N, C-alpha and C positions, 0 to 999 in steps of 0.2 A: 759325566756328572748326572745326567737325567736317569741313566740306568741305575746308578748307585742309589739315587733318591727313591726310585721305584722299588728297588730291591729292599731298601730299608723300610719302606711303607708296607710292603707285603709281609716282611718278617714281623713287623710290629703288629699288624692286624692279626697274623696267625697266633702270635703270643697272647694277645688279648683274648682271642677266641678260645685258646687252650686253657686259659686261667678260669674259665667258667665251665661248670659241669654240664654234661649232656644227660637228658632224662628220656627214657623210653617208657611209655605207658601203654600197656596192652589191656584190652578189654575182651575177655573170653565170654562168649555166649553159649550157654549150656543147653542141651536138650533136656526135656523132662525125664527122659530115660537114661541120662548120663549117669555113669557110675562115679559118684562123688568120692568114694574112697580111693578109687584108682586115680582120679584126677589129682587129689591131694598127694597121693603117693608119688606120682610122677614129679610134681613140683617140689615137694618136701624132701624126698629121698634121692632125687636124681638131678633135676634141672638146676635148682638153686645151689646145691653143693658144687656142681660143675662151675657155675658162675663164681662162687666163693673161691674156688681153686684158682680162678683166673684173676683174683684180686678184686672182684666186685662185691662190695659189702652193702649193708643196709637196704636189702631188697624187701619191698613191701608187698604184701598180698592181702587183699581186702574183699569183703563181700558187701553188697548193698544192705542197708538197714531195711529197706522196703522188701516185701516178699513178692513183688510183681514178677510175672513170668514174661519172657524167659529169664532164668537166673543168670546173673553176670558176676564174674570174678575179675578183679582189677589187679594187675601186676605192675609194680613200679620198680624200675631198674635205673640206678644212678651210675653214670660213667664219668671218670675224671676228665675225659676229653673225647673228641670225635675219633681220634686215632684209637683210643681204647675201645670204643664202640665197634669200630671196624674189625679190630683184631679179635674181639670177643665173638662177634657174629661169625667170623671165619672159623674160629676154634670150635664153636658149637656145631656148625655145619659138618665139620670133619671128625667129630667125636663119635666113633663107631659104637661104643658102648651105650652112649646116650640114644643114638638112633635105634638101636636094637630094643632098648627099653620102651621107647616111644611106640615102636611097631607092636610090641607085645601088649602094652596097656591100651593101645588106641587102634583096635582092629576096624577095618572098614565096615564090618557087620554091626558094630556097636561102638561108634566113636565117642570119645570123652566130651567133645564139644562140637558145636556147629562150625563156627569160624571165630577168628579173633581179629580185632582191629588194632593197629599200632600207630602211634604218633611219636615224633621226636621233638624235643624242646632243648633250647639253650637257656641256661640260668640267667636270671636278671642281673644286670650290673650291680644293683643295690643289694643283691643276695646271691653271690656267685656260687655258693655251695649250700647244700641242703643242711637242715638242722634236725638231729634226732629228737623226736618229741619226748616230753616228760612222761615218766612211767604212769602218772595219773591221767594223762590226756589220751584216752582210748576211744574217743568219739571223733571221727574225722569228717571234714567237709571238703569235697573236691569241687572247685568252681571254675567254670570256663566262660570267658567273655569273648564274644564275636563282635567285630565292628564293621562298619559299612565301607571303609576305605583304608588304604595304607596310611594316609596322613592321620586319620583319627586314631588308628591303632597305635602308631608310634607315639602320639601325644598321650595316649592312655598309659602306655608303658612308662613314659617319662613321668607321668603323674604318680605312679607307684614308686619309682625310684627317688623322686624328689619330695615325698611326703607321706604317702599311704603306708609304705613299709615301716617307717618309723612309728606311725600311729598304731599300726597293728601290734608292734612290739610293746608300745606303751600300755595298750589295753589288754595285753596278755592273750593274744589270739593264737599262740602256739603255732606260728608259721613253720611249715615243713620245707616247702620249696615254692619257687615262682618260676614258671617257664614260658618262654617265647617260642611258640610253635614254629618249627622250621620244616616239618614234613608231616603231612596228614591231610585230613579232610577239613572242610568248613573254615578255611583261612581267609583273612588274617584273624588269629585268635590267640589268646593266652590262657594258661591253666595254672592254678595254684592250689595248694592243700593247706588246710588249717587243722589244728587238733585242739580238742576241748575235753573237759572232764565228763560233760554230758550235753544233751540237747538244751537243757535249761541254761547252762553256762553259756553255750553258744548264742542263744537268743538274748541273754543279758548283755553280752559283749557287743553284739551287733546293735543292740538298742543304744548303748553308750556311743558307738561309732557314729551313727547317723545324726546324733545331736551334738557331736563334739565340735568345738570351735575350729580346730585344725581342719576337719573335713569340710565344714562350711566355707572356710577360706579357700581350700583347694578347689572345690566344685564351683566357686564363684569367680575363680581366676579366668580371665578371657582366653588365656593360651590353652586351657583345657576344655573350652566350650565344645559341646557336641562330640567329645572324644569317646564316649561310651553310652550305651552299647546297643547294638541292634538285637543282641540276644545274650541272656545270662542263663547258664545251666548250672544247677547245683545238685550234688549227689551226696547223700549221707552214707558213710561207710564205717564198718567195724573190721578190726584186724582178724585174719585167720590165725589159728594157734601157732603156725610156723612162720608167721611174718617176722621179719627182722627189724621192723620199725616199731 
């Protein structure tokens, strides 16, 4: 009986996990000498088409609005499940044509990029799948919240699921995804992406948010006290021409 209950629990947990998308975010750091045309060619003409052939859609490619150096390119890849991520990673590693293209465009004498960082996320319960942004919303904000403890972190995620997500929708924040980081640096933390028509609309919407009764009620709730945040990082992004978001 105990074994049956345990098996049922494990299967249930697996199914719940599988229902929520998995997100990979890669941040590529380029050299000043990087050949940007070759970089774009690799992702536009080779890497992303291979992912599309594996059933991975809505791949986002972004550059920072800031012109700070080193230049960074952000790659967002949504997977339907962890199993899909594992199969795709294995398929890419064994794709001989893609590896040859990578070697040709990325020689050791003049590499396309310095390094890239990658993180994995599981979608929030309140938003288990990503949403394709509106065609008019081409200004993106990527936000990362770090917290000082696992307890504070879980309460902040709960705060999103129990109120903030709905308020974002009400105020037309153009939410694209919300992710609970499950692998990467500076944990515990969460990352989410919003889309707006412009910086001006972004500022207007956030101004409405901070003064909204729903937000004041949420942040005044004792169960969310001190849940956020030890650090908040925001990055403004615009899409690359071949981005699928």
